[in-house]
TIVEX-209992 format. One record per atom (N, C-alpha, C): x, y, z; residue in one letter. Coordinates in steps of 0.001 Angstrom, whole numbers, plus 500000, padded with zeros to 6 digits. Layout:
XYZA
...
This chain:
629108936080289073M
629705936527290118M
629182937823290660M
629093938762289742K
628543940120290037K
627183940016290708K
626370939090290108N
624967938781290566N
625024938353292088N
626002937575292428M
626080936983293773M
626532938124294742M
627356939009294222I
627811940194295118I
626557941028295403I
625847941320294269Y
624612942199294446Y
623706941629295368Y
623464940248295328K
622634939578296239K
623008939658297673K
624375939555297869A
625003939639299216A
624796940941299881A
625149941986298927L
624953943316299431L
623506943612299778L
622635943183298950H
621281943401299268H
620773942699300567H
621262941493300957L
621019940878302057L
621521941637303257L
622787942042303211V
623427942823304255V
622499944060304562V
622116944746303467C
621369946023303693C
620026945749304363C
619444944612303946C
618080944257304590C
618323943918306091C
619419943198306420V
619656942958307828V
619981944268308569V
620708945158307877L
621017946419308747L
619786947229308963L
618843947283307859V
617546947995308028V
616647947428309095V
616576946091309082C
615818945426310067C
616358945717311466C
617643945697311672S
618242945804312958S
618090947280313359S
617916948209312459L
617603949586312876L
616174949728313418L
615315949038312712F
613962949047313255F
613790948326314670F
614466947210314725V
614504946544315996V
615013947398317094V
616220948084316694G
616856948893317623G
615932950006318121G
615228950589317232C
614286951721317525C
613189951179318447C
612609950029318260D
611602949364319120D
612130949165320407D
613331948655320530N
613974948355321840N
614201949580322562N
614725950642321805F
614927951917322504F
613726952445323069F
612497952431322302E
611326952959322778E
610871952094323983E
610934950847323954R
610460949958325078R
611214950149326360R
612513950382326193E
613450950678327303E
613160952063327972E
612453952918327198H
612157954221327748H
610613954296328016H
609992953141328043T
608563952990328285T
608256952359329568T
607404952851330515L
607177952136331764L
605662951709331697L
605450950388331728K
604079949848331718K
603629949552333154K
602551950276333594V
602080950110334899V
600586949443334819V
600418948511335697Y
599109947776335727Y
598552947864337148Y
597524948652337297N
596995948875338631N
595464948748338599N
594911948764339833W
593415948660340126W
592823949926339446W
591577949924339067G
590936951016338537G
590656952011339656G
590587953380339284D
590304954448340274D
591273954335341429D
592590954114341190Y
593512953813342414Y
594670954757342456Y
594573955894341668I
595670956812341792I
595238958159341261I
596051959219341743D
595880960573341154D
596576960587339877D
595738960550338754E
596410960380337363E
597340961533337017E
597208962687337619D
598195963687337347D
599652963396337737D
599753962442338717L
601074961993339145L
601710961226338084L
601091960552337104I
601733959809336116I
602559960694335338I
601941961885334882I
602702962750334070I
603892963300334902I
603571963673336156E
604621964357337072E
605736963330337212E
605425962005337292F
606525961064337409F
607505960982336238F
606956961227334962E
607675961179333785E
608727962419333874E
608294963559334370E
609187964715334481E
610207964487335590E
609670963931336717W
610571963770337846W
611630962710337549W
611319961642336825Y
612261960654336542Y
613386961090335666Y
612963961959334581E
614045962531333748E
614905963436334497E
614304964183335488E
615208965112336207E
616201964365337091E
615799963177337556Q
616692962438338476Q
617706961640337696Q
617379961087336427T
618275960209335807T
618774960736334531T
618089961814333920G
618515962273332737G
618000961426331502G
617120960520331837E
616604959568330823E
615151959868330641E
614527959919329342P
613196960061329220P
612428958852329588P
611121958950329957V
610263957789330183V
608847958054329780V
608098957213329180T
606675957357328899T
605919956324329601T
604973956687330463V
604188955697331158V
602891955277330373V
602784953991330279I
601576953340329681I
600838952881330889I
599600953354331138Y
599007952998332423Y
597630952264332040Y
597588950897332613Q
596417950199332442Q
595843949614333690Q
594536949304333677T
593844948932334928T
593162947653334951T
592965946986336073F
592244945806336206F
591246945833337377F
590248944903337438D
589291944876338518D
589364943726339459D
590012942686338951I
590108941459339763I
591520940982339783I
592012940571340893N
593304940038341183N
593677938998340175N
592756938001340008E
593070936808339260E
593095937051337802E
592446938154337247V
592512938502335837V
593928939007335723V
594475939891336570M
595790940443336385M
596920939305336510M
596656938389337415L
597683937291337559L
597719936397336287L
596554936104335730A
596481935310334497A
597331935997333393A
597284937298333257K
598135937934332133K
599539937922332427K
599927937915333713I
601278937856334095I
601858936414333855I
601006935403334268E
601384934034334179E
601617933584332771E
600710934028331846N
600883933539330420N
602030934078329663N
602667935025330248G
603973935601329774G
603801936552328588G
602541936867328260G
602218937755327115G
602169939180327484G
602248939480328750A
602175940856329179A
603440941286329855A
604144942241329325D
605387942674329845D
605320943876330683D
604348943883331618F
604256945037332537F
605426945121333417F
605809946340333689D
606975946653334542D
606575946787336078D
605449947383336341V
604992947445337724V
603518946991337847V
603236946205338834V
601774945842339114V
601527945922340530V
600202945983340863C
599697946167342171C
598750945179342658C
599151944033343021P
598289942930343415P
598129943047345012P
597064942207345457S
596792942123346916S
597722941138347554S
597750941141348823E
598680940285349613E
598749938843349265E
597627938205349188Y
597599936753348995Y
598048936397347537Y
597856937325346563I
598302937176345208I
599909937442345113I
600352938354345983I
601851938501346061I
602377937188346495I
601873936559347507E
602319935248347902E
602330934219346758E
601321934177345953R
601178933287344938R
602250933511343876R
602507934861343565M
603465935213342573M
604855934871343077M
605087934957344305L
606366934614344852L
606593933088344753L
605523932369345114A
605548930905345036A
605949930352343613A
605315931032342622R
605486930678341222R
606670931358340486R
607467932017341282E
608670932669340749E
608345933675339631E
607355934504339867L
606954935403338867L
607445936770339068L
608225937017340168L
608635938369340517L
610208938531340438L
610567939881340303Q
611902940224340421Q
611927941167341680Q
613166941309342314P
613299942129343516P
613212943634343151P
612505944376344064I
612467945893343902I
613616946509344658I
613841946006345901I
614836946534346776I
616187945854346524I
617154946517345907T
618381945930345705T
619485946774346229T
620626946456346606E
621629947335347090E
622025948414346099E
622096948070344946E
622430949060343884E
621372950071343811E
620175949728343846F
619096950812343740F
619106951620345024F
619300951001346159L
619215951802347371L
620372952861347436L
621460952415346902A
622696953316346952A
622449954449345969A
621736954167344901E
621480955253343886E
620452956288344368E
619344955812345050I
618416956847345514I
618909957459346881I
619778956791347650N
620302957434348756N
621241958576348427N
621936958271347377E
622980959244346839E
622258960458346361E
621113960324345763R
620339961438345283R
619388962020346288R
619380961387347482D
618502961937348588D
617079961927348186D
616680960804347527I
615252960660347212I
614783959270347724I
615267958718348740N
614800957421349283N
613501957584350079N
612376957315349451Y
611102957666350147Y
610492956286350590Y
611220955120350340L
610733953832350789L
610654953748352323L
611531954558352986G
611542954587354423G
610317955258355046G
609487955897354185C
608347956512354736C
607227955519354957C
607327954325354491V
606224953341354796V
606201953007356295V
605061952931356807S
604892952650358287S
605515951304358635S
606243951205359687P
606746949939360263P
605726948963360439P
604418949392360774F
603342948469360977F
603040947810359722F
603083948493358556I
602918947765357285I
604023946859356936I
605256947337357115T
606401946506356704T
606371945245357573T
605921945243358779D
605749944118359706D
604758943128359049D
603647943653358525L
602687942830357856L
603301942152356640L
604252942852355883F
604790942330354720F
605684940948355125F
606243941084356370T
607085939916356825T
606229938618357114T
604925938866357066T
604121937629357400T
603670936925356079T
604067937619354992L
603747936922353667L
604450935589353555L
603785934567352984E
604524933315352842E
605304933459351575E
606507932850351665A
607429932981350397A
608299931753350422A
608875931265349256P
609846930153349197P
611029930400350091P
611696929338350555E
612863929480351317E
613930930349350697E
614493931361351394G
615568932173350842G
615018933386350201G
613657933534350174I
613116934735349471I
612620935622350605I
613085936922350617N
612553937858351572N
611484938676350895N
610186938547351323P
609097939238350591P
609338940751350619P
609864941275351657M
610070942741351799M
611061943238350674M
611849942407350038E
612651942816348883E
611882942807347573E
610804942016347601Y
609958941901346323Y
608661942658346192Y
608351943287347347A
607033944048347332A
607113945124348231A
606463946291347792V
606455947491348677V
604983947901348714V
604536948162349978G
603077948567350138G
602622949828349393G
601347949798349016Y
600733950898348415Y
599541951490349207Y
598522950727349263M
597287951088350099M
596922949931350971M
596135950243351932W
595623949159352949W
594296949650353464W
593655948681354091G
592300948940354601G
591626947689355327G
590396947784355429T
589555946744356129T
588417946353355195T
587873945221355549T
586517944747354952T
585415944864355992T
584319945510355605G
583305945587356550G
581894945784355957G
580929946489356589I
579618946595356159I
579292948158355950I
579071948448354729L
578551949870354397L
577094949733354561L
576462950668355322Y
575035950594355679Y
574323951934355500Y
573056951842355191N
572268953093355057N
571647953471356388N
572123954557356960A
571625954925358340A
570159955178358540A
569433955421357334A
567970955580357416A
567240954263357826A
567874953154357555F
567281951788357712F
568022950934358694F
569357951265358860I
570168950342359773I
570782951342360826I
570838950913362093D
571690951834363032D
573051951181363163D
573878952012363747S
575375951638363793S
575576950390364678S
574699950118365634E
574956948950366476E
574591947690365669E
573588947712364812E
573229946593364045E
574376946210363084E
575033947229362562A
576089947011361523A
577332946440362181A
577377946329363449E
578609945809364213E
578614944353364301E
577787943619363642T
577858942228363668T
577562941677362216T
578122940609361881W
577875939912360618W
576521939334360481W
575797939236361615A
574460938773361649A
573545939539360735A
573905940827360500L
573162941725359735L
572998941217358297L
573967940467357775M
574000939933356423M
573001938764356259M
572367938348357396F
571322937281357344F
569977937641357872F
569770939033357961D
568576939647358477D
567475939533357347D
566425938859357532E
565375938593356610E
564619939921356172E
564572940915357030R
563964942127356653R
564763942877355675R
566011942492355306L
566808943143354353L
566803942359352988L
565883941415352835R
565801940632351589R
565813941609350377R
566662941307349421G
566682942129348135G
567314943563348393G
567928943879349603K
568660945058349873K
569984944812350235K
570538943665349989I
571949943383350336I
572743943198349119I
573927943736349146L
574953943568347992L
576216942988348706L
576897942081347900V
578168941501348426V
579213941714347483V
580443942036347869K
581566942264346933K
581877940866346348K
581955940991344946D
582300939708344167D
583739939376344239D
584319939030345430A
585666938764345689A
585668937645346766A
585851936425346224F
585558935336347104F
586444935255348356F
587660935778348341R
588527935644349477R
588064936690350541R
587652937825350150D
587270938934351017D
585847938621351619D
585145937643351114V
583834937216351703V
584110935945352484V
584837935078351987Y
585121933694352672Y
585579934039354118Y
586657934729354276S
587271934964355698S
586342935566356689S
585728936639356431P
584807937284357409P
583698936302357836P
583177935594356853I
581923934666357140I
582511933523357979I
583787933046357683L
584322931941358418L
584508932319359870L
584924933560360034I
585142934144361443I
583826934092362190I
582785934596361479Y
581438934680362125Y
580948933306362420Y
581049932442361420A
580604931042361742A
581294930393362912A
582667930473362915K
583392929965364021K
583078930537365398K
582686931880365328T
582337932543366573T
581013931881367193T
580077931688366300L
578856931007366690L
578974929641367137L
579871928828366421E
580207927545366822E
580768927561368390E
581682928412368566A
582315928543369840A
581279928990370983A
580366929728370650R
579283930175371553R
578407929032371832R
578058928291370831E
577125927142371015E
577745926046371822E
579157925931371748A
579896924890372434A
580202925389373881A
579860926578374127G
580118927155375497G
581504927644375697G
582253927612374673V
583660928157374734V
583666929689374916V
582615930312374276L
582499931834374380L
581068932178374922L
580974933186375648S
579621933709376059S
579103934498374900S
577880934963375074E
577200935674373965E
577918937026373679E
578518937465374737D
579199938918374441D
580731938760374297D
581244937521374095E
582686937326373892E
582940936996372411E
584235937227371980Y
584597937023370597Y
585863936315370527Y
586268935737369385L
587453935010369217L
588658935912369392L
589699935357370024P
590898936227370206P
591572936286368822P
592404937470368837L
593141937756367557L
594024936554366983L
594592935848367921D
595434934733367398D
594569933666366742D
593404933444367178T
592481932465366484T
592069933059365148T
591824934425365093I
591453934970363794I
592478934828362832I
593744935071363199K
594910934924362432K
595066933476361838K
594786932557362627E
594867931126362193E
593814930824361128E
592543931469361356L
591533931278360484L
591881931740359018L
592773932731358943M
593202933280357671M
593865932180356755M
594361931133357547Y
595015930051356671Y
594118928872356472Y
592876928948357090D
591953927758357095D
591258927682355786D
591695926653355045D
590923926346353664D
590584924865353718D
590255924264354881S
590048922848354943S
588674922646354322S
588400921290353979D
587128921010353355D
585983921333354331D
586234921068355627E
585281921359356565E
584752922863356702E
585804923663356647S
585609925034356693S
584963925617355424S
585398925110354321I
584754925612352991I
583348925183353027I
583043923972353513A
581652923640353533A
580826924427354492A
581398924738355602L
580768925563356555L
580342926916355986L
581332927599355344V
581151928953354804V
580060928777353584V
580149927743352839E
579140927545351746E
577799927502352393E
577556926745353603S
576232926661354085S
575736928065354538S
576617928866355043Y
576256930231355529Y
575945931129354307Y
576779930951353237L
576650931854352093L
575271931498351376L
575015930255351282K
573690929820350610K
572514930270351364K
572531930476352575R
571519931063353477R
571479932578353090R
572625933234353019M
572670934588352765M
572276934919351406M
572559934134350400K
572295934418348955K
570766934621348785K
569877934033349566E
568543934074349359E
568064935565349589E
568881936283350304L
568576937727350593L
569290938779349698L
570323938146349020V
571209939067348222V
570699939527346952V
570749940900346721A
570229941520345514A
571296941241344395A
572593941166344762G
573576941019343672G
574942940985344208G
575878940371343338W
577242940252343752W
577965941260342839W
578560942220343563E
579084943397342653E
580548943483342717E
581148943918341551A
582536944181341365A
582796945734341509A
581872946492341111D
582127947974341280D
580807948818341459D
579662948106341037F
578435949016340964F
577741949191342275F
578314948543343380G
577708948636344735G
577628949995345219G
578718950754345024K
578802952130345628K
577587952907345120K
577409952927343796E
576402953765343172E
574946953350343769E
574788952000343845M
573508951456344335M
573195951877345754M
574277952015346523M
574097952363347969M
573780953898347982M
574372954720347168T
574070956084347167T
572713956402346708T
572130955587345824Q
570836955759345316Q
569738955104346096Q
569978954658347273N
569013953872348160N
568430952689347540N
569107952107346504K
568589950796345990K
569060949607346768K
570116949761347595A
570585948663348515A
570762949454349822A
570623948573350866W
570700949098352279W
572043948726353001W
572598947598352547I
573856947225353221I
574767946569352045I
576033946607352207N
576976946117351221N
578240945670351933N
578605944430351702L
579828943922352258L
580947944337351251L
581820945300351719M
582732945990350860M
584056946519351474M
584971946938350756W
586215947474351181W
586145948797351740W
586913949214352705S
586826950510353369S
587038951660352424S
587912951514351500G
588171952609350429G
586890952871349597G
586248951770349177D
584989952149348374D
584000952662349296D
583940952358350574A
582980952914351465A
583134954385351664A
584456954895351741V
584764956228351847V
584109957050350667V
584432956523349425W
583828957127348292W
582353957194348318W
581742956067348728A
580221956105348709A
579659957040349728A
580316957048350888I
579732957923351981I
579757959429351511I
580848959777350938E
581049961253350442E
580051961488349387E
579955960541348465E
579146960769347275E
577573960818347708E
577326959870348649A
575900959901349165A
575580961174349878A
576397961773350619E
576255962988351277E
575780964117350363E
576318964103349166T
575935965183348242T
574510965142347738T
573788963905347829V
572509963719347329V
571622963446348637V
572150963818349842G
571185963803350993G
570989962418351522G
571788961364351269V
571768960029351719V
572873959853352805V
572527959221353901E
573538959130355006E
573905957557355116E
575234957389354709L
575725956067354899L
576787955983355971L
576950954780356508G
577942954565357551G
578646953262357237G
579801953048358025Y
580611951894357715Y
581082951297359101Y
581049950089359204A
581477949320360435A
582183948063360146A
583216947754360888V
583886946500360910V
583290945678362043V
582562944538361783P
581867943861362826P
582756943415363932P
582178943294365116R
582909942975366319R
583544941598366295R
582894940661365526E
583348939353365470E
584777939248364943E
585113940202364022G
586432940233363425G
586272940267361916G
587399940633361207S
587320940728359723S
588669940652359089S
588731941203357831V
589957941116357160V
590638942465356998V
591996942555357321M
592660943718356982M
593543943392355721M
593253944012354692W
593992943776353435W
594984944868353082W
595857944516352209F
596834945567351665F
597279945123350276F
597482946187349476D
598043945998348082D
599470946539347976D
600216945851347195G
601648946385347135G
602167946306345733G
603185947117345457W
603818947134344167W
604866945969343982W
604769945406342816V
605740944360342524V
606248944525341113V
607352943891340811I
607938943873339513I
607906942487338912I
607078942280337816P
606867940980337309P
608263940405336585P
608315939093336495K
609427938475335935K
609851938969334584K
608728939343333763Y
608965939692332319Y
609139941266332131Y
609221941910333278A
609409943437333156A
610718943774332316A
610614944910331676V
611729945340330769V
612443946522331451V
611690947550331899N
612217948769332369N
612379948786333827N
613349948040334435L
613481947780335865L
613807949014336569L
614633949827336011R
615099951069336701R
613958952019336866R
613243952293335823A
611994953236335939A
610848952544336926A
610814951308336871A
609842950647337748A
610208950829339193A
611469950729339570R
611874950976340976R
611789952494341318R
611961953297340409Y
611809954724340743Y
610386955071340791Y
609523954406340052F
608042954677340203F
607514954351341525F
607979953116342137V
607569952732343417V
608027953692344479V
609154954121344293D
609789955022345326D
609060956446345259D
608672956872343972F
608001958111343798F
606594958094344444F
605929956926344445M
604589956700345021M
604717956752346580M
605899956500347112C
606022956526348579C
606352957991349056C
606637958862348182K
606816960257348595K
605596960740349332K
605685961316350628P
604633961720351413P
603526962581350645P
603973963601349931E
603005964463349311E
602171963740348285E
602928962719347615N
602216961951346602N
601181960938347266N
601588960493348311A
600664959601349141A
599441960285349551A
599495961565349971I
598392962359350428I
597509962635349156I
598057962972348000R
597260963148346822R
596478961916346353R
597143960799346411N
596552959549346054N
595369959234346927N
595564959525348229M
594464959346349180M
593221960192348901M
593482961494348643D
592554962471348308D
591709962030347008D
592406961417346044A
591834961128344845A
591137959753344940A
591491958863345776T
590870957465345802T
590065957170346897T
590301957742348142G
589483957388349376G
590200956291350136G
591186955662349503Y
591905954675350220Y
593103955141351045Y
593761954297351890V
594675954730352834V
596113954313352386V
596930955242352381S
598421954971351902S
599129954297353013S
600051953474352706V
600904952826353655V
601902953744354275V
602100954965353612V
603026956025354033V
602408956665355296V
603153956660356386A
602787957238357601A
603806958108358196A
603859959443357856T
604845960302358408T
604087961469359079T
604833962332359708E
604185963487360379E
603458964427359369E
604033964471358162E
603421965311357111E
602022964687356687E
601958963293356716V
600653962661356291V
599661962758357495V
600129962627358724L
599286962661359795L
598631964162359961L
599510965122359718E
599027966528359763E
597900966731358732E
598211966234357556A
597334966480356316A
595966965762356533A
595997964580357207M
594713963847357248M
593978964088358573M
594568964714359499C
593877965125360710C
592760966276360403C
591717966104361008D
590568967119360812D
589856967320362111D
590214968451362788E
589624968690364171E
588127968878364200E
587670969106362992E
586176969273362956E
585361967998363048E
586082966889362812L
585434965558362967L
585273965163364476L
584148964418364706D
583911964029366072D
584629962734366377D
584962961951365365T
585684960642365642T
587055960819366025T
587496960104366983V
588848960206367543V
589417958869367467V
590526958643366851C
591217957262366759C
592556957236367350C
592870956010367877D
594225955790368399D
594981955222367138D
595897956007366645L
596698955496365472L
598138955279365814L
598415955177367132S
599812955086367583S
600462953761367079S
599723952829366554Y
600304951622366007Y
600862951891364530Y
600324952922363972L
600611953151362544L
601716954293362399L
601489955471363051F
602358956524362962F
603461956530364085F
604591956191363646V
605713956041364624V
606980956698364059V
607837957147364981D
609095957819364494D
610203956653364159D
611325957180363768E
612438956273363426E
612810955320364455E
612560955597365717N
612865954730366826N
611699953772367208N
610704953920366493G
609523953053366765G
608599953624367811G
608755954818368249E
607942955442369168E
606781956204368489E
605612956099369027P
604345956800368579P
604670958306368362P
604249958801367147L
604385960254366888L
603535961009367890L
603923962141368202E
603054962953369181E
601673963233368678E
600791962961369428G
599336963161369187G
598693962030368453G
599423960979368054S
598929959883367393S
597904958939368101S
597997959072369424E
597102958313370348E
595667958746370319E
595419960011369958A
594059960511369780A
594032961533368705A
593652961078367490V
593609961883366310V
592130962016365842V
591784963294365623H
590466963511364921H
590625963250363493H
590061962067363047I
590334961650361655I
589172960852361163I
589138960576359896D
588072959682359239D
588346958267359709D
587458957715360556D
587755956347361151D
587410955282360080D
586781955650358965V
586507954593358010V
587954954409357196V
588590955500356907M
589997955308356245M
590956954698357257M
591014955345358476Y
592024955015359468Y
591355954289360627Y
591419952940360610P
590821952167361843P
591471952455363112P
590722952538364089D
591250952672365485D
592006951329365745D
592911951429366706C
593683950226367067C
592822949133367580C
591602949511368117S
590663948348368572S
590148947736367439S
589976948252366281V
589574947626365080V
590633946666364471V
591846947199364361V
593008946446363908V
593183945144364744V
592897945330366133D
593153944168366933D
592122943011366750D
591221943097365794R
590317942023365529R
590275941707364051R
591262942017363360C
591495941811361924C
592710940969361549C
592432939966360652G
593599939153360124G
593865939541358721G
595163938998358248V
595530939263356855V
595385937958356180V
594761938025355019M
594543936852354134M
595814936288353542M
595779934968353336H
596966934354352785H
596504933372351540H
597404933257350660D
597142932325349577D
596785930908349923D
595919930327349296S
595453928937349544S
596132927947348636S
597072928419347757G
597687927571346882G
596827926613346012G
597037925365346092D
596248924332345316D
594842924215345821D
594536924707346992R
593190924707347644R
592250925799346982R
592965926780346337T
592131927846345792T
591076927320344799T
591299926351344037D
590310925795343135D
589067925393343917D
589341924711345023K
588107924225345939K
587292925478346424K
588061926504346738M
587239927755347244M
586489928384346054M
587105928378344868L
586515928921343683L
585192928125343265L
585370926788343364E
584220925895343069E
583064926197343996E
583416926384345276M
582359926686346253M
581647928017346002M
582505928998345616W
581985930373345305W
581076930337344090W
581436929497343052S
580620929366341805S
579326928649342192S
579416927611343026R
578064926994343442R
577084927993344039R
577727928774344975V
576895929709345717V
576282930703344797V
577035931303343859K
576559932373343003K
575669931812341911K
576101930563341404G
575479929934340246G
573985929679340371G
573563929204341545D
572191928870341767D
571435929958342538D
571874931215342443N
571172932223343065N
569958932781342272N
569024931892342015L
567899932167341238L
566618931915341934L
565697932847341788S
564386932632342342S
563596931521341697S
562514931022342275V
561741930044341593V
561074930542340186V
560600931767340329G
560035932327339095G
561091932535337996G
562372932966338415M
563368933159337338M
563731931743336813M
563788930801337710L
564119929428337246L
563189928917336199L
561841929068336567V
560758928596335704V
560827929321334340V
561131930636334375S
561146931330333129S
562275930899332266S
563364930576332901I
564557930104332122I
564197928741331510I
563592927804332300I
563325926529331778I
562305926670330604I
561147927488330677V
560207927849329685V
560979928269328395V
561824929225328625F
562563929848327484F
563222928801326718F
564060927979327402F
564915927005326659F
564036925843326051F
562945925585326730T
562055924618326226T
561424925114324910T
560998926230324864L
560543926864323578L
561553926956322456L
562760927353322866M
563879927364321909M
564075926050321310M
564071924968322259L
564302923537321744L
563147923144320758L
561921923528321112I
560820923166320295I
560941923820318897I
561167925149318979Y
561513925909317859Y
562625925319316927Y
563750924906317659G
564704924350316871G
564382923047316158G
563713922188316756V
563101920973316227V
562198921267315110V
561329922151315240W
560353922545314185W
561132923039312923W
562246923905313285R
562946924359312036R
563627923290311298R
564123922244311966K
564823921072311286K
563773920278310548K
562525920045311216V
561501919336310424V
561090920067309210V
560844921351309361D
560462922212308279D
561488922281307132D
562714922246307515A
563834922307306510A
563764921006305782A
563658919833306577Y
563584918519305998Y
562448918380304883Y
561243918910305259R
560102918848304420R
560339919567303157R
560956920821303223K
561303921728302059K
562239921063301133K
563183920292301764R
564265919662300951R
563559918513300170R
562720917753300858Q
561966916699300191Q
561057917212299017Q
560418918305299269K
559630918864298148K
560478919362296982K
561626919957297344L
562535920385296273L
563059919218295504L
563413918066296130L
563824916918295406L
562775916374294501L
561468916345295052K
560363915862294370K
560244916669293002K
560314918015293211R
560123918870292010R
561189918666290947R
562373918500291557R
563513918222290540R
563324916915289818R
562895915826290520R
562707914560289808R
561546914716288760R
560534915534289163H
559460915710288275H
559956916492286983H
560695917440287172H
561192918197285988H
562109917257285109H
562927916408285769S
563709915619285144S
562977914524284283S
561896914103284841E
561052913081284083E
560429913719282929E
559921915088283058R
559307915744281962R
560214915976280797R
561562916269281146R
562538916454280028R
562712915140279214R
562640913994279981R
562960912787279276R
561701912518278310R
């Protein structure tokens, strides 16, 4: 009996100890914020400052674990498999749509959260430009789901052509035809992001088709409504059309880059690069320090206007800190710091931001009245003509020829297959011959090794039989 009591007490103690350890782990996780963002996409000092700010506001400690990714689909795969309990993630628009469709998100904007930050007078979500919030309303979502409750904008920009001014003039860069210019063979880089390449090339191909059919003259372009429709076009015909153009272009392409294109452009190793505006800003500034002049243009035929936004995954643990983090990033002074650190453009558009980003020494003047508006929807004073970096902040005339990408759902696999076909056979004849010769030699060597091994085994068996016979 005493033995049983001791055993029972021992079991209870073990359970209590285990529960204490589990409790400690839960306590630590509940006070940890896991953030998953693009690489080089934040002023990292703000991470530590958020930890201090959050404790000031709530009285609770928090430690931020910050991780980065380079490709939307890699991030999505981690969220989908359920093994990554990130609290805040920053996907692009079409991936936000996919995450909504697959029920992978929790709402950021709730009545309880708004009441809490309004009471503390720290509601910075309202600093996001109405232009951006209107774009979020265009996101596709299941019935009954309001995308604006599940995603808050972070950065936005355009896709265009970064070019070396020593070899390309600005007028040449204003058409996608430059990507097919034979004189640039081996000097062209393309962003390794199939959606950001597919849409602009489809716009260009459809423009040429319309001109050949006489629908457009040589100096006319597709209307914005048509460009917006093309953002949904993932038909077999359009995928095949884009593939035919990309296979022509790939003969000239030096490489498909995820991040090395900026450096190659600054080193004169490439002359043009299909890339995002934020990367272009970094490259232009970096190139200037080494005496290389780069420029950026959004072709007249039309292009993509992209945006990234904060979301809270289904498996998030620290929801409160996650919502506070999103709000903190919308604080105007933090938005300015993030822009200075990354070269990308924040969705936050207040008088404070406009004043900070305006530079009277710049020759470029942009109409940004679409972006900077007051609480009544009226343009902020002076926003119609701002001396500002026009790569970061596109003029309204550029915005009027750009569409927003959308998720292709089940059709995504078809587009990825096309992208793989285009990239997979991007080999010169010499390279192809070298690969064939290499594998042929490897095959011959492998066969020789097997034959040689067989001969050695036969010799060994023969010697063993000989020794055996001698013993007898």
